PDB file of N, CA, C, O and CB in Angstrom:
ATOM      1  N   MET A   1       0.832  -1.153  -0.059  1.00  0.00           N
ATOM      2  CA  MET A   1      -0.114  -0.033  -0.161  1.00  0.00           C
ATOM      3  C   MET A   1       0.814   1.318   0.075  1.00  0.00           C
ATOM      4  O   MET A   1       1.620   1.368   1.004  1.00  0.00           O
ATOM      5  CB  MET A   1      -1.388  -0.203   1.004  1.00  0.00           C
ATOM      6  N   SER A   2       0.633   2.334  -0.795  1.00  0.00           N
ATOM      7  CA  SER A   2       1.178   3.603  -0.995  1.00  0.00           C
ATOM      8  C   SER A   2       0.489   4.489  -0.516  1.00  0.00           C
ATOM      9  O   SER A   2      -0.711   4.562  -0.781  1.00  0.00           O
ATOM     10  CB  SER A   2       1.404   3.916  -2.157  1.00  0.00           C
ATOM     11  N   LYS A   3       1.160   5.423   0.361  1.00  0.00           N
ATOM     12  CA  LYS A   3       0.313   6.689   0.767  1.00  0.00           C
ATOM     13  C   LYS A   3       1.397   7.984   0.132  1.00  0.00           C
ATOM     14  O   LYS A   3       2.588   7.760  -0.079  1.00  0.00           O
ATOM     15  CB  LYS A   3       0.021   6.763   2.779  1.00  0.00           C
ATOM     16  N   THR A   4       0.795   9.249  -0.100  1.00  0.00           N
ATOM     17  CA  THR A   4       1.468  10.129  -0.683  1.00  0.00           C
ATOM     18  C   THR A   4       0.924  11.524   0.072  1.00  0.00           C
ATOM     19  O   THR A   4      -0.254  11.655   0.406  1.00  0.00           O
ATOM     20  CB  THR A   4       1.283   9.985  -2.248  1.00  0.00           C
ATOM     21  N   LYS A   5       1.874  12.474   0.278  1.00  0.00           N
ATOM     22  CA  LYS A   5       1.799  13.521   1.097  1.00  0.00           C
ATOM     23  C   LYS A   5       2.299  14.509   0.375  1.00  0.00           C
ATOM     24  O   LYS A   5       3.234  14.181  -0.356  1.00  0.00           O
ATOM     25  CB  LYS A   5       2.399  13.374   2.301  1.00  0.00           C
ATOM     26  N   TYR A   6       1.903  15.842   0.347  1.00  0.00           N
ATOM     27  CA  TYR A   6       2.479  17.005  -0.327  1.00  0.00           C
ATOM     28  C   TYR A   6       2.952  18.137   0.557  1.00  0.00           C
ATOM     29  O   TYR A   6       2.069  18.612   1.271  1.00  0.00           O
ATOM     30  CB  TYR A   6       1.507  17.537  -1.246  1.00  0.00           C
ATOM     31  N   ILE A   7       4.117  18.653   0.660  1.00  0.00           N
ATOM     32  CA  ILE A   7       4.733  19.683   1.369  1.00  0.00           C
ATOM     33  C   ILE A   7       4.886  21.130   0.598  1.00  0.00           C
ATOM     34  O   ILE A   7       5.677  21.114  -0.346  1.00  0.00           O
ATOM     35  CB  ILE A   7       6.063  19.145   1.760  1.00  0.00           C
ATOM     36  N   LYS A   8       4.340  22.171   0.832  1.00  0.00           N
ATOM     37  CA  LYS A   8       4.597  23.257   0.028  1.00  0.00           C
ATOM     38  C   LYS A   8       6.166  23.463   0.386  1.00  0.00           C
ATOM     39  O   LYS A   8       6.722  23.289   1.470  1.00  0.00           O
ATOM     40  CB  LYS A   8       3.572  24.551   0.340  1.00  0.00           C
ATOM     41  N   VAL A   9       6.735  23.907  -0.910  1.00  0.00           N
ATOM     42  CA  VAL A   9       8.023  24.475  -0.771  1.00  0.00           C
ATOM     43  C   VAL A   9       8.293  25.476   0.142  1.00  0.00           C
ATOM     44  O   VAL A   9       9.262  25.308   0.881  1.00  0.00           O
ATOM     45  CB  VAL A   9       8.388  24.919  -1.849  1.00  0.00           C
ATOM     46  N   ARG A  10       7.516  26.666   0.261  1.00  0.00           N
ATOM     47  CA  ARG A  10       7.362  27.761   1.334  1.00  0.00           C
ATOM     48  C   ARG A  10       7.311  27.380   2.626  1.00  0.00           C
ATOM     49  O   ARG A  10       7.616  28.206   3.486  1.00  0.00           O
ATOM     50  CB  ARG A  10       6.240  28.504   1.178  1.00  0.00           C
ATOM     51  N   ASP A  11       6.923  26.080   2.989  1.00  0.00           N
ATOM     52  CA  ASP A  11       6.960  25.760   4.477  1.00  0.00           C
ATOM     53  C   ASP A  11       8.317  25.043   4.865  1.00  0.00           C
ATOM     54  O   ASP A  11       8.510  24.628   6.008  1.00  0.00           O
ATOM     55  CB  ASP A  11       5.698  24.797   4.874  1.00  0.00           C
ATOM     56  N   CYS A  12       9.196  24.929   3.899  1.00  0.00           N
ATOM     57  CA  CYS A  12      10.390  24.316   4.306  1.00  0.00           C
ATOM     58  C   CYS A  12      11.511  25.077   4.234  1.00  0.00           C
ATOM     59  O   CYS A  12      11.577  25.763   3.214  1.00  0.00           O
ATOM     60  CB  CYS A  12      10.618  23.240   3.646  1.00  0.00           C
ATOM     61  N   ILE A  13      12.517  25.181   5.088  1.00  0.00           N
ATOM     62  CA  ILE A  13      13.652  25.749   5.094  1.00  0.00           C
ATOM     63  C   ILE A  13      14.571  25.749   4.199  1.00  0.00           C
ATOM     64  O   ILE A  13      14.984  24.592   4.129  1.00  0.00           O
ATOM     65  CB  ILE A  13      14.095  25.475   5.886  1.00  0.00           C
ATOM     66  N   TYR A  14      15.242  26.555   3.316  1.00  0.00           N
ATOM     67  CA  TYR A  14      16.170  26.578   2.126  1.00  0.00           C
ATOM     68  C   TYR A  14      17.389  26.999   2.529  1.00  0.00           C
ATOM     69  O   TYR A  14      17.408  28.131   3.012  1.00  0.00           O
ATOM     70  CB  TYR A  14      15.741  27.426   1.020  1.00  0.00           C
ATOM     71  N   TYR A  15      18.432  26.400   2.468  1.00  0.00           N
ATOM     72  CA  TYR A  15      19.630  27.281   2.444  1.00  0.00           C
ATOM     73  C   TYR A  15      20.567  27.011   0.949  1.00  0.00           C
ATOM     74  O   TYR A  15      20.709  26.020   0.232  1.00  0.00           O
ATOM     75  CB  TYR A  15      20.575  26.896   3.910  1.00  0.00           C
ATOM     76  N   SER A  16      21.015  28.186   0.904  1.00  0.00           N
ATOM     77  CA  SER A  16      21.544  28.483  -0.361  1.00  0.00           C
ATOM     78  C   SER A  16      23.101  28.559  -0.448  1.00  0.00           C
ATOM     79  O   SER A  16      23.587  29.601  -0.007  1.00  0.00           O
ATOM     80  CB  SER A  16      20.962  29.733  -0.786  1.00  0.00           C
ATOM     81  N   LYS A  17      23.806  27.794  -0.855  1.00  0.00           N
ATOM     82  CA  LYS A  17      25.185  27.379  -0.806  1.00  0.00           C
ATOM     83  C   LYS A  17      25.978  27.793  -2.100  1.00  0.00           C
ATOM     84  O   LYS A  17      25.200  27.899  -3.048  1.00  0.00           O
ATOM     85  CB  LYS A  17      25.239  25.858  -0.602  1.00  0.00           C
ATOM     86  N   ALA A  18      27.039  28.008  -2.369  1.00  0.00           N
ATOM     87  CA  ALA A  18      27.395  27.686  -3.712  1.00  0.00           C
ATOM     88  C   ALA A  18      28.140  26.638  -4.326  1.00  0.00           C
ATOM     89  O   ALA A  18      28.771  25.960  -3.515  1.00  0.00           O
ATOM     90  CB  ALA A  18      27.901  28.525  -4.066  1.00  0.00           C
ATOM     91  N   ASN A  19      28.260  26.282  -5.610  1.00  0.00           N
ATOM     92  CA  ASN A  19      28.804  25.074  -5.997  1.00  0.00           C
ATOM     93  C   ASN A  19      28.002  23.972  -5.774  1.00  0.00           C
ATOM     94  O   ASN A  19      28.580  23.007  -5.275  1.00  0.00           O
ATOM     95  CB  ASN A  19      29.951  24.873  -5.423  1.00  0.00           C
ATOM     96  N   GLY A  20      26.818  23.859  -6.012  1.00  0.00           N
ATOM     97  CA  GLY A  20      25.567  22.955  -6.046  1.00  0.00           C
ATOM     98  C   GLY A  20      25.365  22.358  -4.548  1.00  0.00           C
ATOM     99  O   GLY A  20      24.924  21.226  -4.351  1.00  0.00           O
ATOM    100  N   ARG A  21      25.755  23.283  -3.487  1.00  0.00           N
ATOM    101  CA  ARG A  21      25.687  22.725  -2.266  1.00  0.00           C
ATOM    102  C   ARG A  21      24.303  23.132  -1.652  1.00  0.00           C
ATOM    103  O   ARG A  21      24.074  22.849  -0.476  1.00  0.00           O
ATOM    104  CB  ARG A  21      26.886  23.149  -1.438  1.00  0.00           C
ATOM    105  N   SER A  22      23.292  23.845  -2.485  1.00  0.00           N
ATOM    106  CA  SER A  22      22.132  24.126  -1.724  1.00  0.00           C
ATOM    107  C   SER A  22      21.142  22.867  -1.402  1.00  0.00           C
ATOM    108  O   SER A  22      21.131  21.744  -1.907  1.00  0.00           O
ATOM    109  CB  SER A  22      21.398  25.189  -2.479  1.00  0.00           C
ATOM    110  N   PHE A  23      20.306  23.441  -0.380  1.00  0.00           N
ATOM    111  CA  PHE A  23      19.890  22.274   0.420  1.00  0.00           C
ATOM    112  C   PHE A  23      18.385  22.798   0.880  1.00  0.00           C
ATOM    113  O   PHE A  23      17.985  23.961   0.833  1.00  0.00           O
ATOM    114  CB  PHE A  23      21.024  21.918   1.777  1.00  0.00           C
ATOM    115  N   PHE A  24      17.722  21.729   1.298  1.00  0.00           N
ATOM    116  CA  PHE A  24      16.387  22.122   1.775  1.00  0.00           C
ATOM    117  C   PHE A  24      16.269  20.998   3.106  1.00  0.00           C
ATOM    118  O   PHE A  24      16.575  19.806   3.135  1.00  0.00           O
ATOM    119  CB  PHE A  24      15.075  21.952   0.425  1.00  0.00           C
ATOM    120  N   ASN A  25      15.707  21.876   4.166  1.00  0.00           N
ATOM    121  CA  ASN A  25      15.727  21.115   5.364  1.00  0.00           C
ATOM    122  C   ASN A  25      14.191  20.942   5.599  1.00  0.00           C
ATOM    123  O   ASN A  25      13.540  21.883   6.053  1.00  0.00           O
ATOM    124  CB  ASN A  25      16.552  21.851   6.602  1.00  0.00           C
ATOM    125  N   ILE A  26      13.526  19.580   5.249  1.00  0.00           N
ATOM    126  CA  ILE A  26      12.284  19.053   5.114  1.00  0.00           C
ATOM    127  C   ILE A  26      11.771  18.112   6.322  1.00  0.00           C
ATOM    128  O   ILE A  26      12.442  17.124   6.619  1.00  0.00           O
ATOM    129  CB  ILE A  26      12.301  18.348   3.860  1.00  0.00           C
ATOM    130  N   LYS A  27      10.768  18.370   6.908  1.00  0.00           N
ATOM    131  CA  LYS A  27      10.263  17.626   7.989  1.00  0.00           C
ATOM    132  C   LYS A  27       9.346  16.790   7.312  1.00  0.00           C
ATOM    133  O   LYS A  27       8.491  17.184   6.519  1.00  0.00           O
ATOM    134  CB  LYS A  27       9.651  18.431   9.121  1.00  0.00           C
ATOM    135  N   CYS A  28       9.615  15.286   7.754  1.00  0.00           N
ATOM    136  CA  CYS A  28       8.896  14.278   7.118  1.00  0.00           C
ATOM    137  C   CYS A  28       7.368  14.277   7.860  1.00  0.00           C
ATOM    138  O   CYS A  28       7.109  14.265   9.064  1.00  0.00           O
ATOM    139  CB  CYS A  28       9.750  12.829   7.251  1.00  0.00           C
ATOM    140  N   PRO A  29       6.566  14.290   6.831  1.00  0.00           N
ATOM    141  CA  PRO A  29       5.164  14.236   7.161  1.00  0.00           C
ATOM    142  C   PRO A  29       4.734  13.001   8.138  1.00  0.00           C
ATOM    143  O   PRO A  29       3.845  13.153   8.976  1.00  0.00           O
ATOM    144  CB  PRO A  29       4.393  14.157   5.824  1.00  0.00           C
ATOM    145  N   PHE A  30       5.423  11.778   7.972  1.00  0.00           N
ATOM    146  CA  PHE A  30       5.063  10.397   8.387  1.00  0.00           C
ATOM    147  C   PHE A  30       5.229  10.100   9.437  1.00  0.00           C
ATOM    148  O   PHE A  30       4.364   9.522  10.095  1.00  0.00           O
ATOM    149  CB  PHE A  30       5.544   9.512   7.860  1.00  0.00           C
ATOM    150  N   CYS A  31       6.966  10.572  10.113  1.00  0.00           N
ATOM    151  CA  CYS A  31       7.473  10.293  11.033  1.00  0.00           C
ATOM    152  C   CYS A  31       7.926  11.521  11.624  1.00  0.00           C
ATOM    153  O   CYS A  31       8.519  11.240  12.665  1.00  0.00           O
ATOM    154  CB  CYS A  31       8.272   9.402  10.800  1.00  0.00           C
ATOM    155  N   ASN A  32       7.906  12.890  11.397  1.00  0.00           N
ATOM    156  CA  ASN A  32       8.459  14.069  11.928  1.00  0.00           C
ATOM    157  C   ASN A  32      10.194  14.316  11.814  1.00  0.00           C
ATOM    158  O   ASN A  32      10.859  15.289  12.169  1.00  0.00           O
ATOM    159  CB  ASN A  32       7.991  14.032  13.404  1.00  0.00           C
ATOM    160  N   SER A  33      10.524  13.307  11.315  1.00  0.00           N
ATOM    161  CA  SER A  33      12.192  13.442  11.107  1.00  0.00           C
ATOM    162  C   SER A  33      12.774  14.462  10.220  1.00  0.00           C
ATOM    163  O   SER A  33      12.044  14.514   9.230  1.00  0.00           O
ATOM    164  CB  SER A  33      12.771  12.176  10.523  1.00  0.00           C
ATOM    165  N   GLN A  34      13.401  15.000  10.149  1.00  0.00           N
ATOM    166  CA  GLN A  34      14.646  16.125   9.195  1.00  0.00           C
ATOM    167  C   GLN A  34      15.286  15.353   8.461  1.00  0.00           C
ATOM    168  O   GLN A  34      16.115  14.486   8.739  1.00  0.00           O
ATOM    169  CB  GLN A  34      15.918  17.004  10.030  1.00  0.00           C
ATOM    170  N   ILE A  35      14.721  15.825   7.154  1.00  0.00           N
ATOM    171  CA  ILE A  35      15.389  15.305   5.896  1.00  0.00           C
ATOM    172  C   ILE A  35      16.271  16.404   5.289  1.00  0.00           C
ATOM    173  O   ILE A  35      15.794  17.435   4.815  1.00  0.00           O
ATOM    174  CB  ILE A  35      14.301  14.825   4.815  1.00  0.00           C
ATOM    175  N   ILE A  36      17.502  16.145   5.328  1.00  0.00           N
ATOM    176  CA  ILE A  36      18.445  17.299   4.487  1.00  0.00           C
ATOM    177  C   ILE A  36      18.510  17.012   2.962  1.00  0.00           C
ATOM    178  O   ILE A  36      19.245  16.103   2.577  1.00  0.00           O
ATOM    179  CB  ILE A  36      20.111  17.303   5.034  1.00  0.00           C
ATOM    180  N   ALA A  37      17.935  17.583   2.258  1.00  0.00           N
ATOM    181  CA  ALA A  37      17.980  17.239   0.556  1.00  0.00           C
ATOM    182  C   ALA A  37      18.689  18.145   0.086  1.00  0.00           C
ATOM    183  O   ALA A  37      18.704  19.269   0.588  1.00  0.00           O
ATOM    184  CB  ALA A  37      16.629  17.244  -0.323  1.00  0.00           C
ATOM    185  N   TYR A  38      19.588  17.723  -1.240  1.00  0.00           N
ATOM    186  CA  TYR A  38      20.281  18.766  -1.977  1.00  0.00           C
ATOM    187  C   TYR A  38      19.416  19.325  -3.095  1.00  0.00           C
ATOM    188  O   TYR A  38      18.713  18.474  -3.640  1.00  0.00           O
ATOM    189  CB  TYR A  38      21.581  18.233  -2.542  1.00  0.00           C
ATOM    190  N   THR A  39      19.330  20.328  -3.469  1.00  0.00           N
ATOM    191  CA  THR A  39      18.266  20.816  -4.262  1.00  0.00           C
ATOM    192  C   THR A  39      18.436  19.801  -5.626  1.00  0.00           C
ATOM    193  O   THR A  39      17.366  19.301  -5.973  1.00  0.00           O
ATOM    194  CB  THR A  39      18.425  22.567  -4.556  1.00  0.00           C
ATOM    195  N   TRP A  40      19.479  19.468  -6.351  1.00  0.00           N
ATOM    196  CA  TRP A  40      19.849  18.879  -7.270  1.00  0.00           C
ATOM    197  C   TRP A  40      19.407  17.660  -7.470  1.00  0.00           C
ATOM    198  O   TRP A  40      19.140  17.231  -8.593  1.00  0.00           O
ATOM    199  CB  TRP A  40      20.883  18.925  -7.269  1.00  0.00           C
ATOM    200  N   SER A  41      19.255  16.797  -6.085  1.00  0.00           N
ATOM    201  CA  SER A  41      18.683  15.662  -6.079  1.00  0.00           C
ATOM    202  C   SER A  41      17.386  15.459  -6.342  1.00  0.00           C
ATOM    203  O   SER A  41      16.954  14.659  -7.173  1.00  0.00           O
ATOM    204  CB  SER A  41      18.885  15.221  -5.143  1.00  0.00           C
ATOM    205  N   LEU A  42      16.551  16.392  -5.431  1.00  0.00           N
ATOM    206  CA  LEU A  42      15.283  16.450  -5.447  1.00  0.00           C
ATOM    207  C   LEU A  42      14.451  16.396  -6.788  1.00  0.00           C
ATOM    208  O   LEU A  42      13.391  15.813  -7.017  1.00  0.00           O
ATOM    209  CB  LEU A  42      15.058  17.497  -4.799  1.00  0.00           C
ATOM    210  N   SER A  43      15.177  17.110  -7.539  1.00  0.00           N
ATOM    211  CA  SER A  43      14.440  17.046  -9.134  1.00  0.00           C
ATOM    212  C   SER A  43      14.816  15.811  -9.843  1.00  0.00           C
ATOM    213  O   SER A  43      14.268  15.442 -10.881  1.00  0.00           O
ATOM    214  CB  SER A  43      14.940  18.332 -10.201  1.00  0.00           C
ATOM    215  N   GLY A  44      15.943  15.071  -9.137  1.00  0.00           N
ATOM    216  CA  GLY A  44      16.493  13.827 -10.209  1.00  0.00           C
ATOM    217  C   GLY A  44      15.619  12.629  -9.412  1.00  0.00           C
ATOM    218  O   GLY A  44      14.414  12.420  -9.555  1.00  0.00           O
ATOM    219  N   VAL A  45      16.419  12.001  -8.657  1.00  0.00           N
ATOM    220  CA  VAL A  45      16.236  10.421  -8.133  1.00  0.00           C
ATOM    221  C   VAL A  45      15.667  10.963  -6.665  1.00  0.00           C
ATOM    222  O   VAL A  45      15.265  10.080  -5.908  1.00  0.00           O
ATOM    223  CB  VAL A  45      17.957   9.248  -8.048  1.00  0.00           C
ATOM    224  N   GLY A  46      15.605  12.226  -6.236  1.00  0.00           N
ATOM    225  CA  GLY A  46      14.626  12.346  -4.773  1.00  0.00           C
ATOM    226  C   GLY A  46      15.483  11.840  -3.893  1.00  0.00           C
ATOM    227  O   GLY A  46      16.529  11.334  -4.299  1.00  0.00           O
ATOM    228  N   LYS A  47      15.102  11.909  -2.199  1.00  0.00           N
ATOM    229  CA  LYS A  47      15.855  11.784  -1.261  1.00  0.00           C
ATOM    230  C   LYS A  47      15.081  10.887  -0.333  1.00  0.00           C
ATOM    231  O   LYS A  47      13.948  11.298  -0.083  1.00  0.00           O
ATOM    232  CB  LYS A  47      16.279  13.027  -0.780  1.00  0.00           C
ATOM    233  N   LYS A  48      15.534   9.444   0.389  1.00  0.00           N
ATOM    234  CA  LYS A  48      14.638   9.225   1.367  1.00  0.00           C
ATOM    235  C   LYS A  48      14.673   9.561   2.702  1.00  0.00           C
ATOM    236  O   LYS A  48      15.657  10.196   3.082  1.00  0.00           O
ATOM    237  CB  LYS A  48      14.472   8.203   1.371  1.00  0.00           C
ATOM    238  N   CYS A  49      13.876   9.295   3.439  1.00  0.00           N
ATOM    239  CA  CYS A  49      13.797   9.694   5.047  1.00  0.00           C
ATOM    240  C   CYS A  49      14.710   8.750   5.702  1.00  0.00           C
ATOM    241  O   CYS A  49      14.573   7.535   5.560  1.00  0.00           O
ATOM    242  CB  CYS A  49      12.223   9.546   5.774  1.00  0.00           C
ATOM    243  N   PRO A  50      15.795   9.365   6.536  1.00  0.00           N
ATOM    244  CA  PRO A  50      16.615   8.311   7.156  1.00  0.00           C
ATOM    245  C   PRO A  50      15.818   7.429   7.805  1.00  0.00           C
ATOM    246  O   PRO A  50      16.109   6.276   7.489  1.00  0.00           O
ATOM    247  CB  PRO A  50      17.592   8.788   8.067  1.00  0.00           C
ATOM    248  N   ASP A  51      14.592   7.532   8.884  1.00  0.00           N
ATOM    249  CA  ASP A  51      14.113   6.927   9.531  1.00  0.00           C
ATOM    250  C   ASP A  51      12.841   5.937   9.048  1.00  0.00           C
ATOM    251  O   ASP A  51      12.815   4.737   9.323  1.00  0.00           O
ATOM    252  CB  ASP A  51      13.986   7.732  10.331  1.00  0.00           C
ATOM    253  N   CYS A  52      11.941   6.528   8.394  1.00  0.00           N
ATOM    254  CA  CYS A  52      10.719   5.838   7.946  1.00  0.00           C
ATOM    255  C   CYS A  52      10.944   5.182   6.179  1.00  0.00           C
ATOM    256  O   CYS A  52      10.353   4.264   5.612  1.00  0.00           O
ATOM    257  CB  CYS A  52       9.365   7.118   8.090  1.00  0.00           C
ATOM    258  N   GLY A  53      11.959   6.037   5.726  1.00  0.00           N
ATOM    259  CA  GLY A  53      12.000   5.492   4.238  1.00  0.00           C
ATOM    260  C   GLY A  53      11.247   6.072   3.202  1.00  0.00           C
ATOM    261  O   GLY A  53      11.366   5.701   2.034  1.00  0.00           O
ATOM    262  N   ALA A  54      10.291   7.178   3.648  1.00  0.00           N
ATOM    263  CA  ALA A  54       9.614   7.973   2.534  1.00  0.00           C
ATOM    264  C   ALA A  54      10.450   8.811   1.775  1.00  0.00           C
ATOM    265  O   ALA A  54      11.227   9.674   2.183  1.00  0.00           O
ATOM    266  CB  ALA A  54       8.585   8.814   3.030  1.00  0.00           C
ATOM    267  N   LYS A  55      10.139   8.365   0.328  1.00  0.00           N
ATOM    268  CA  LYS A  55      11.082   9.324  -0.733  1.00  0.00           C
ATOM    269  C   LYS A  55      10.188  10.677  -1.058  1.00  0.00           C
ATOM    270  O   LYS A  55       8.972  10.772  -1.228  1.00  0.00           O
ATOM    271  CB  LYS A  55      11.446   8.405  -2.404  1.00  0.00           C
ATOM    272  N   VAL A  56      11.051  11.528  -1.078  1.00  0.00           N
ATOM    273  CA  VAL A  56      10.890  12.747  -1.265  1.00  0.00           C
ATOM    274  C   VAL A  56      11.409  13.448  -2.645  1.00  0.00           C
ATOM    275  O   VAL A  56      12.598  13.741  -2.777  1.00  0.00           O
ATOM    276  CB  VAL A  56      11.422  13.247  -0.189  1.00  0.00           C
ATOM    277  N   ILE A  57      10.449  13.698  -3.660  1.00  0.00           N
ATOM    278  CA  ILE A  57      10.969  14.336  -4.683  1.00  0.00           C
ATOM    279  C   ILE A  57      10.074  15.738  -5.064  1.00  0.00           C
ATOM    280  O   ILE A  57       8.929  16.014  -4.705  1.00  0.00           O
ATOM    281  CB  ILE A  57      11.054  13.292  -5.815  1.00  0.00           C
ATOM    282  N   MET A  58      10.751  16.309  -5.688  1.00  0.00           N
ATOM    283  CA  MET A  58      10.041  17.921  -6.057  1.00  0.00           C
ATOM    284  C   MET A  58       9.075  17.936  -7.341  1.00  0.00           C
ATOM    285  O   MET A  58       9.431  17.608  -8.473  1.00  0.00           O
ATOM    286  CB  MET A  58      11.362  19.153  -6.473  1.00  0.00           C
ATOM    287  N   ASP A  59       7.867  18.347  -6.993  1.00  0.00           N
ATOM    288  CA  ASP A  59       7.044  18.404  -7.842  1.00  0.00           C
ATOM    289  C   ASP A  59       6.655  19.764  -8.021  1.00  0.00           C
ATOM    290  O   ASP A  59       6.031  20.424  -7.190  1.00  0.00           O
ATOM    291  CB  ASP A  59       6.119  17.594  -7.589  1.00  0.00           C
ATOM    292  N   LEU A  60       7.168  20.280  -9.484  1.00  0.00           N
ATOM    293  CA  LEU A  60       7.541  21.495  -9.863  1.00  0.00           C
ATOM    294  C   LEU A  60       6.173  22.136 -10.177  1.00  0.00           C
ATOM    295  O   LEU A  60       5.993  23.346 -10.032  1.00  0.00           O
ATOM    296  CB  LEU A  60       8.572  21.467 -11.017  1.00  0.00           C
ATOM    297  N   GLY A  61       5.183  21.267 -10.625  1.00  0.00           N
ATOM    298  CA  GLY A  61       3.832  21.986 -11.085  1.00  0.00           C
ATOM    299  C   GLY A  61       3.352  22.239  -9.869  1.00  0.00           C
ATOM    300  O   GLY A  61       2.972  23.409  -9.912  1.00  0.00           O
ATOM    301  N   ARG A  62       3.141  21.772  -8.737  1.00  0.00           N
ATOM    302  CA  ARG A  62       2.565  22.180  -7.746  1.00  0.00           C
ATOM    303  C   ARG A  62       3.239  22.888  -6.826  1.00  0.00           C
ATOM    304  O   ARG A  62       2.767  23.119  -5.713  1.00  0.00           O
ATOM    305  CB  ARG A  62       2.064  21.332  -7.281  1.00  0.00           C
ATOM    306  N   ALA A  63       4.721  23.404  -7.323  1.00  0.00           N
ATOM    307  CA  ALA A  63       5.618  24.045  -6.152  1.00  0.00           C
ATOM    308  C   ALA A  63       5.388  23.371  -4.550  1.00  0.00           C
ATOM    309  O   ALA A  63       5.088  23.950  -3.507  1.00  0.00           O
ATOM    310  CB  ALA A  63       5.192  25.768  -6.086  1.00  0.00           C
ATOM    311  N   SER A  64       5.628  22.071  -4.787  1.00  0.00           N
ATOM    312  CA  SER A  64       5.665  21.282  -3.540  1.00  0.00           C
ATOM    313  C   SER A  64       6.432  20.126  -3.613  1.00  0.00           C
ATOM    314  O   SER A  64       6.847  19.804  -4.726  1.00  0.00           O
ATOM    315  CB  SER A  64       4.397  20.900  -3.120  1.00  0.00           C
ATOM    316  N   PHE A  65       6.713  19.413  -2.617  1.00  0.00           N
ATOM    317  CA  PHE A  65       7.459  18.459  -2.594  1.00  0.00           C
ATOM    318  C   PHE A  65       6.587  16.836  -2.170  1.00  0.00           C
ATOM    319  O   PHE A  65       6.114  16.626  -1.053  1.00  0.00           O
ATOM    320  CB  PHE A  65       8.569  18.991  -1.620  1.00  0.00           C
ATOM    321  N   GLU A  66       6.544  16.067  -3.060  1.00  0.00           N
ATOM    322  CA  GLU A  66       5.868  14.794  -3.211  1.00  0.00           C
ATOM    323  C   GLU A  66       6.254  13.786  -2.220  1.00  0.00           C
ATOM    324  O   GLU A  66       7.092  12.996  -2.654  1.00  0.00           O
ATOM    325  CB  GLU A  66       6.100  14.258  -4.517  1.00  0.00           C
ATOM    326  N   VAL A  67       5.860  13.578  -0.946  1.00  0.00           N
ATOM    327  CA  VAL A  67       6.412  12.327  -0.220  1.00  0.00           C
ATOM    328  C   VAL A  67       5.604  11.194  -0.017  1.00  0.00           C
ATOM    329  O   VAL A  67       4.602  11.129   0.695  1.00  0.00           O
ATOM    330  CB  VAL A  67       6.832  12.635   1.036  1.00  0.00           C
ATOM    331  N   SER A  68       6.152  10.244  -0.746  1.00  0.00           N
ATOM    332  CA  SER A  68       5.522   8.979  -0.895  1.00  0.00           C
ATOM    333  C   SER A  68       6.079   7.713   0.138  1.00  0.00           C
ATOM    334  O   SER A  68       7.253   7.774   0.503  1.00  0.00           O
ATOM    335  CB  SER A  68       5.734   8.615  -2.413  1.00  0.00           C
ATOM    336  N   LYS A  69       5.340   6.727   0.536  1.00  0.00           N
ATOM    337  CA  LYS A  69       5.743   5.990   1.644  1.00  0.00           C
ATOM    338  C   LYS A  69       4.851   4.959   1.002  1.00  0.00           C
ATOM    339  O   LYS A  69       3.665   5.162   0.740  1.00  0.00           O
ATOM    340  CB  LYS A  69       5.514   6.554   3.247  1.00  0.00           C
ATOM    341  N   THR A  70       5.580   3.708   0.738  1.00  0.00           N
ATOM    342  CA  THR A  70       5.293   2.346   0.926  1.00  0.00           C
ATOM    343  C   THR A  70       5.498   1.525   2.185  1.00  0.00           C
ATOM    344  O   THR A  70       6.021   1.927   3.225  1.00  0.00           O
ATOM    345  CB  THR A  70       5.930   1.783   0.052  1.00  0.00           C
ATOM    346  N   ASN A  71       4.976   0.232   1.926  1.00  0.00           N
ATOM    347  CA  ASN A  71       5.212  -0.572   3.150  1.00  0.00           C
ATOM    348  C   ASN A  71       6.859  -1.189   3.375  1.00  0.00           C
ATOM    349  O   ASN A  71       7.378  -1.658   4.387  1.00  0.00           O
ATOM    350  CB  ASN A  71       4.122  -1.839   3.038  1.00  0.00           C
ATOM    351  N   LYS A  72       7.419  -0.974   1.993  1.00  0.00           N
ATOM    352  CA  LYS A  72       8.920  -1.267   2.140  1.00  0.00           C
ATOM    353  C   LYS A  72       9.633  -0.022   2.594  1.00  0.00           C
ATOM    354  O   LYS A  72       9.219   1.124   2.421  1.00  0.00           O
ATOM    355  CB  LYS A  72       9.570  -1.771   0.766  1.00  0.00           C
ATOM    356  N   LYS A  73      10.937  -0.429   3.294  1.00  0.00           N
ATOM    357  CA  LYS A  73      11.514   0.504   3.611  1.00  0.00           C
ATOM    358  C   LYS A  73      12.725   0.958   2.635  1.00  0.00           C
ATOM    359  O   LYS A  73      13.397   1.953   2.906  1.00  0.00           O
ATOM    360  CB  LYS A  73      11.801   0.236   4.825  1.00  0.00           C
TER     361      LYS A  73
END
């Protein structure tokens, strides 16, 4: 079974850094853990939550992050 939640980009903390090191600090909607995700990674393969395994990807059409969780970690 798969669950999907959306987090608005404006609700996350963005850290602008040089040389491709900009990242977002995202709070996982499933387990409330902090996910540190580089911007370049979110638009590509995404980032997994270190605690529950939920996958975060950027949804540019909605200006949000799509967080999906399956029964697998």
